[in-house]
N, C-alpha and C positions, 0 to 999 in steps of 0.2 A: 504493500499499500504506499502511496506517495503522500507525504505530509509537507505541504508548503506553508502552513500557517496562514495568516491573513495575507492575501495576495497584494503585491505592490505593483506599481507601474514597471519597475525594473524587472520583476519576475515575469510579467506578461511580455516584456521585450525579449527576455532570454528565451521564452517559449517560442516567440516568433522567429528568432535566430535559429533555434533548434529545428523548427519546421522547415525553414529555408535550406538548411544544410541537408536535411533528409531529402527534400524535393529536388535539390540541385545535384545530389549524388556525392557531395564532398564539401569540405571547408573552403578550398580555394575558389570553387565556382560560386559558393554562397557569398563569400566576401566580395567577389567581383560584382555580383548582382546587387548586393546591398551597398556597394561603393564604400566599404570600410576595410580596414586592414585585416589581413588574415589572422594576425596575432590577437586582434580584438574579438574576432569570432571564436577563436580557440579559448580565450579567456572567459568569454560568456558561457561557453559550453562547460568548461571546468567548474565555474562558479555554480552553474545549475546542477551538475552532478554532485558537487560537494554538498549543496543544500539538500538534495534529495537523498544522498547517501547511497546512490547506485550508479553504476556505469550505464550510460545510455547508448554509446557508440563504441564499436571496435574500430580504432583508427589505424590506417596504414598510410604509406606515403602517397598513394594515389586516391583511394576511396575510403569511405566510411560506411560501415554496415551496422544496422540496428541490433542491439542485444534484445533479448526477450522483454526485459523491462523497458527498453527503449521503444519497442513496438507498441506496448500498452500506453506508454506516456505520449507517444506521437499521436495516437488516435484520440486520446483525452484532450491533448493540447489543441489539436485542430478543432475539436468540438467547442472548446472554450473560446478560442480566438474567433471562430466563426460566429459564435453567439454574441460576443462583444461587438464585432463588426456589424452584425445584423441589428443589434440593439441601437447602435449609433445611427445606422441608416434609417431605422424606423423613427427614431427620435427627431431626426432632421428631415423626415419625409416631406413636411410642409414647406421646407426651405428650398426654394428653386435654385439656389446657388450651389453648383457642383464644384468641388475642389479636389486636389490630389492629382496623381499621375496615372495614366493608362498606358501600359506597354503593349504595343501592337506589332503584329507581323502580317505584312501585306504582300500580295503578289505584285511583281514589278509593273507590268503594262496596265493591268486593271487598276492597280493601286494609284499609279501616277495619273492615268486618264480620268478615272471616275471616282475613286475614293478620296483623292487629295482635295478636289473641290467640295466634296461632302464634309470632310473633316474641317476644312476652312470654315464652312458655315456653322458647323457644330461648335468649334472653338469661339466663334463670334457670339453664339448664344450663351456660352459658358466660359467667359474669359479667364476664370480663375483655374481652369484645368491646365495640366501640363500633359503633353503627348510625346511619347518616345516611339519611334517607328523603325522597324527593320524591314526594308524593302528586299524581298528575295522570293524567287520561285521555288526555292528548296523548302521541303516540309520540315521545319525546325521542330525540335522537341520542346514543347511549350513549357513543361515544368523545368527542364534543365536550363532553359534560357530565360526563365522568369517572365514569361509572356502572359499577359492577362487575357488577350483575345487575338485570334488570328482569323484572317479571311482566306478561305481556300476554295479553289475552283476544281471540283472533282466529284467522283462517286466515292463518298466517304466509306472507308472500310475499317477505320480504327474505332472500335467500340469503346475505347477508353476516353473518347472525347464526347462532350455534349455539343450539339449543333443546332443552329436555327437557319433556315434558308433566307438569304437576302434577296436573291433574284435568280431567274432561270438564265442559263448561258447557252445560246444557240450558236451554230457554226454555219458557214457558207463556203461554197467553192467558187472562186472568182478568178478572173484574168483581165488584163487590160484589153480595150478594144483593138489596139494595134496588134497585140499578140494573137488574138483570135482571128483577125483579118489575115494575118500572115500564115498561121498554122492551122486554121480551121477550128470550128467549135465542136468539142466532144458531144456526141449524142447519147452515148451509153457509158457506163462505168468502165467497161473494158477499153474504150477509146483513150482513156487517160494513160494507158500504158505506152501510147505513142507520143506523149507530150512531155515537155520539161515541167517537172514538178518542184515546188518550193516547199521544203519540209520544216515544220514547226516541231522541234524535237524535245518537247517537254515531257512527253510520255515515254514509257519504255518500249512501246510497240512501234514498229516501222511500217505499219499498214494503215490505210484509210478504210474504215468500215462504213459502207454505204448500204442503204436499203431501198430497193426500187418500189414502184407503185403497187406491185403485186405482193410486197412483203418479203421478197427474196433478198438475202444478205449477200453483199459482194465485198470481198477483201482485196484491196489493191495494194500490192507490194510496192512501196514507194522507192524508186531509184531516183533520188533527188539530184537536181542540178545544183541547188544551193540548200544547205542545211544551217539552221540557226536556232538559238534558244530565245530569240527576241522577236515578238510579233511585229512591232513597229518597223524593224529592219526588213522583215520579209514582206510587209505590206509595201514598203518603198520599192523593193525589188520587183514585185508584181506590177506596180504602177509603171515601173521603168521597162516593162515588156519582157521580163526574164522568164516568165512561166506562170503556172497555175498554182494557186494557193488554197489551202483549206484551213480556215482560222475562225475564231470567235467573232461574232458580229460586233462585239463591243470595241474591237480593233478596226474592223472593216467599214463600219457604218457610214462614216463621213465620206470615204472614198467612193462607196457605192452611191451615196446621195449626189455626189458631184459627177457621176458616170466615169470616174477615173478607173474603176473596176466594175466589171459586169458579172453578176451571178450567172452560173451555168449549172446544168444538170439539176434544175430546180425541182424536178419530179422525183429526185432521190432525197432521202432524208439521212442526215448524219447524226452522230451521237449528241444528245443534249445533256449537258452537265448543269450544275447549279453552283452559285456562289454561296458559301456557307460562312456564318460566323461561328467559330468553334472555340471551345475552352475546355480545360481539364475538368473531369468530374470531381476531382478532389479539391478543387480550388473554389473558395467562396466568390461568387460573382457580385462585385460591388455595385452599388446603385448607379455610379457614373458609367460603369461598363454596360449595365442593363439598359440604361437610357440611350447610350450610343448605339446598341444593337437595334432598339426600337426605332431610332432615328434613321438608320440605314435601311431597315425593312420598309419603312414608310416612304423613304425617298425613292427607292428603286421599284419595288412592287412586282406584281406578276408580269407586267409588260413594261420593262424599263425603257427609258426614253430612246436608247439606241436601237430598239426594235420597233419603234412606232413609225 
């Protein structure tokens, strides 16, 4: 049994540091996330263990693993900290002023083109907020990186994450008018094999999956002329007549509206993904993060502006 006596602010802070060490997988990573010295984290853990009279962590040079007592204390500590956070949020629910920091992980193209203007508007509504953003198309470990909320465009397979859909993500097959005039317009999926293809290589698959009007699936093995992991670059290559591209409409929409790119094979459907707001099940979702998710869902909706 753990005996902390009357809880103090310092003890709650020690518990928060301990939770961060466990979630981050080690003292060094926790210190980096908390922006404090590694020695300060070690000292807080030592003080906490001394106060409790038990060892919570088995420390090695690289990682820290929980003892049996540490596992029990971790679960109880998370419940206590979450209860305190929830109590503070409920107490301030009538206060429209949001403060604190939200740590975000956003996909590069979608983040810069569509989420950045949204976050701009959100911060103007809540000027006391601070936002830290990691723009990356890599799926970061949210717990290890100390991320409160990530936006991912995918078919979510990680059951350890909680998710809420922000918007549907559709894709189009497009090429420039000059390219189509010179090389002809594909009429069937198989015709693509005779064309220069521009490949957006964010997925592990090297095929385009298309479904025709009769529901038949077609797998096109992409032998690409140009391969890149950035959609804006490939859109520019397509506009410059280098080939046919299959990409999300949130990247292509303005080029299509200006007739710089023409949709082709429109009687075929491509995979539809979704943009999700995701966060760890084990992490308390702060009021400021919940309100940001609500803001994004309302802003984009079932038919986002780039698909109208």
